[in-house]
N, C-alpha and C positions, 0 to 999 in steps of 0.2 A: 574695249570694254566700256561699260557705262558706270559712271559715278553719280550719286545723288547728294544734294546738300540739304534737302528740306523735309525728310520724313520724320526727323527727330527734333528739329529746331529751325529757327529762321536765321540762317547765317547771313544773308545780305543785309537784313535789318539791324542785327546786333553785333555781328562779328566780321564786318567787311574788311578791316585792316588785316585781321588774322588770315582770312582767305587770300587776300592779296599777297601776304608774306609767304603763304604756302605755295602759291603759284610761282612766285619768284624763286623759292628755294627748290621747288620741284618734287616735294614729297609731303605726305601727311600721315599722322599716326592716329588710329582709331581704336578705342577700347571696346571689347566685347561687353555689351550692357549686362550680360548675365554672368560674366566671369571677367572682371575688370583687369586682371593681370595678363590676360590674353590680348595682345596688341597686334592689329593688322597695319602694316606699313604699305601705303600705296604710293607709287610714283605718279606724279602729276606731269605728264608729258603727252602732247597730242599724238605721238607715235604709238602710244599704248592705251590712251584714253580717247575713245571715239567721240563721246558726248558727255556733257555734264548737265544734269537736270537740277532745276531750281524751283522751289515753291516758297513764296514770300507774301507777306501782307504789306511789306514796305521795302520795295527793291531799291529805292533811290540812294541810300547810303553807299551802295556798291557802284553807282554810276561812274565815279571818278576812276575806277579800276577796270572798266570794261575792256580796255585794250589788252589787258593780260589774258583775256579769253580768246584772243586771235589765234587761230590754228585749231582750236577745239570746236567740235559741234556743241550746240547748246539748245536747251529747251526750257522755257520759263512758264510756270503757272503763277499767276498773281491772284490772290484771294481778295475779293471785294464783296462784303456782305452789308446788309442794311442795319446792323445792330449798333446800339449805343454803348456808352461806357459801362452800363450795367451788365453787359455780356462780354465786351471786349475792352477791358479797362485801359490798355496802353496802346491800342491800335490808333495810328494817326487819322486825321480827318479824311473821310472817304472822298471828298472832292479832290483833295490833293493826290490820293492814290489813283483816282481815275486819270488825272493828268499825267502822273508818272507812268501809268500803263501805256498811254499813248506814246510817250517819249521812248519807252523801252521797245515798243512795237516798231517804231521808226528806226531804232538802232539795230534790231536783230531781224526784223521782217515778221509779218503777221503769221507766217507758217511755223514760227518758232516760239510762239507765245499763246497761252490760253488763259481764259478767265475762269476762276473757281468761285461759284456762288454756293458755298457750302460751309458748314452743314445748315440745312434748313430746320428750324425749330418753330413750333407754333405755341404762342402764349396769348394772354389777354392783350398784351401790348403789340406783339409781333404776330398779327392775325394773318389769315390766308390772304385777305384783301390787301393788307399792308405789303406782303411779299410780292404780290402781283404788280402793285404800283411801283415798288422799288425796283423790281427786276426790269420792268418796261423802261423806266428812266435810265437805268444803268446800261441796258442793252442798246438803247438809242445812242447813248454817249460813246459806246465802244464800237459801234458799227464801222466796219472797214479796218479795224485794228486787230481783229482776231477772227478765226473761223470756228473756234471751239469754246464752249462753256460747259464746265463740269458742275453737276449738282449731286448732292446726297442729302439724306435725312439723318438727323442726329442719332448716333449710336450710344446706347446707355452702358458704356463700359464702367467697370467698378470705379475707376478714377473719376469719371464724369459724374457718377452718382454721388461720390463723396464731395466733389467740388461744386456741384450744381444740383443739390438734393431736391429742389422744387420742380425740376424739369421733368416732363413726361414724353413718352415716345409719340411720334406723329402717327395718327391713325391710318389704316389702310385706305379709307375713303379720301382723306386729305392728301395722301401721297398721290393717288390717282388724279385727283382734281388739280393739284398744283403742278404735277408733272405734265399733264396734258396741256395746261395753259402755258407753262414755261416753254415747252417744246415749240408750241405755235408762235409765241412771241420771239423766241430766239431765231426761228427760221425766217421770220419777217425782217430780221436784222442781219441775215447772212451768216448765222451761227448754227452749228450742230450741237445738240445736247448730248453729253457723254455722262451717264450716271456712274457714280463711284460706289462699287460694292452693293448695288441695289438689285442684283439679278437682272432679268430681262423683261419685267412687266411693263416698262415704259417703251419697249420697242413697238408696241401696237400704235403708239402715238407718233412714231417717227424718230425716237431717240436711238443713238448708236450705243448699244449695250456691250460692245466688245472690250471695254476697258478704257480708263482715262489716260493711261500712259503705257501703250503697247509697243511692241517692236515696230509695227507699221508707223506709229507716231514718230518714233526715233528716226526711222528711215526717211520719212517725209522731211523732217528737220535737217537731216544730213544731205538729202538728195542722193543717197547711196544705199545699197542693200547691205544687210548685216547677216552674218552667219553666227548665230548665238547658241551657246550651250543650253541644254535643258535645265530649267530651274522651277522649283515649286513656288507658287504664290505665297505671299506673307500670310494670307488667310483664305479660307475656301471661297469667300464671297468676292475675292479680288481677282480680276483678270489681267492686271497689269504685270509687266515684266519686272521682276525684283532685281534691283541694282544695289551696288555697294554704297552705303550711306556713310558720309564722313562727319555727321553731326553727333550730338549727345542728348539724351533725354534730360528732362528737368533743367533746361537751360534757355527756354524761350521767354523773353521778357514781356511779351504781349499779354500773358496771363489770361487768355480767353477761358471762360468758365467751362466750355464744352471740350477743351483740349484733351486728347488722349495721351499726349507726350509729356505733360507735366504732372508730377505726382502731388506736389504741394508747393505753396509759395515760398516757404522757408528754404526748401531744397533748391529752388530756382535762385534765390538770393545768394545762397552759399556758393553755388556753382558759378554764377556770374562774377562773384568776387574773386573766385579762383582762376578766372580766365586771364591768360597772358597772351597778348597778340603775337609775341615772338616765339611761343612754344609750338612744337609740332602737334600737340594735342589741343583740341578745342577747350577742354577744361583741365587745368593742372599741367603737370609735366611728367617726365620719366620718374619711375620709382625703382628701387633696387630689385623688386620682385617681378618686374615686367618680363614677359615672355614674348619677344618680338618676332613676328612672322612676316617676311617679305612676300606679299601677294604675287602669285604668278600672273602677270598681266600680258595681254597681247591684243592687238587690234582685231575686231570682229568684222571689219569692213570687207565685203566681197569685192576683191579687186578685178574680178572677171567681168562684172556687169554693173552698169549704172542703173539707178532706179528708173531713169527716164529712157533707157534703151528699149524697153518693151512698149513704149507709148508711140 
């Protein structure tokens, strides 16, 4: 099966020791965000977990623990955007993250890592021209270290409107202009653009609009075919394969103003204070009312055929 660590928070950046402890102990407990007493308990064992997906703005805190992932398939997305502290208050220096991206690519292989340049927002400071200059510089720096770059344009969720009230949606004209230019620049540096939740309008310019984390992406990272159960996407715009996430909302310390996973800063502070690296839960610990369900897990790898047998 597939587990994810990055749809709700940035575990490598803020909770690397906790994840290392979970991998050592071989299980993790995850609360249902809509009904917290419902707890899913996952085994962390490469016999039943085929691949672990990561999405991080700062992967380096987990580098000392990378050997714990031996035996697991893995795929990493590292987000590197051109914004300053006015938009991303606690994200480290982008030059450092670019270097960390290269280091991680050399560790896992470029077929197991992708770059996320998202979300794209347009303001008086972060103009279209600014984005094109920044993207070109970053793409040149990352050439040869990945084959994929994911882009998306800012979504105005209610949380985003509340935490970033002055932001506006990117216009249709600007989406087409930026998308077309970015696809061309990415291609010049050996990368395919995969839009996230943007429909298929960028396909006319050469983007791969099949989804940014699909079964095929997992298969390429594993080098093996998967037989997966049918699952509905998280939202109708999303073409990615929904996996079990072991994170928790309102726990990411980057405090990006466009974030859909953080409700408010005070909630983030409370949750980060409640974190115990030795707990089975990312935030807090067992409670008397917990209803624990051991998830039925099995490998989805097709043992009959290798991904490369048909080539």
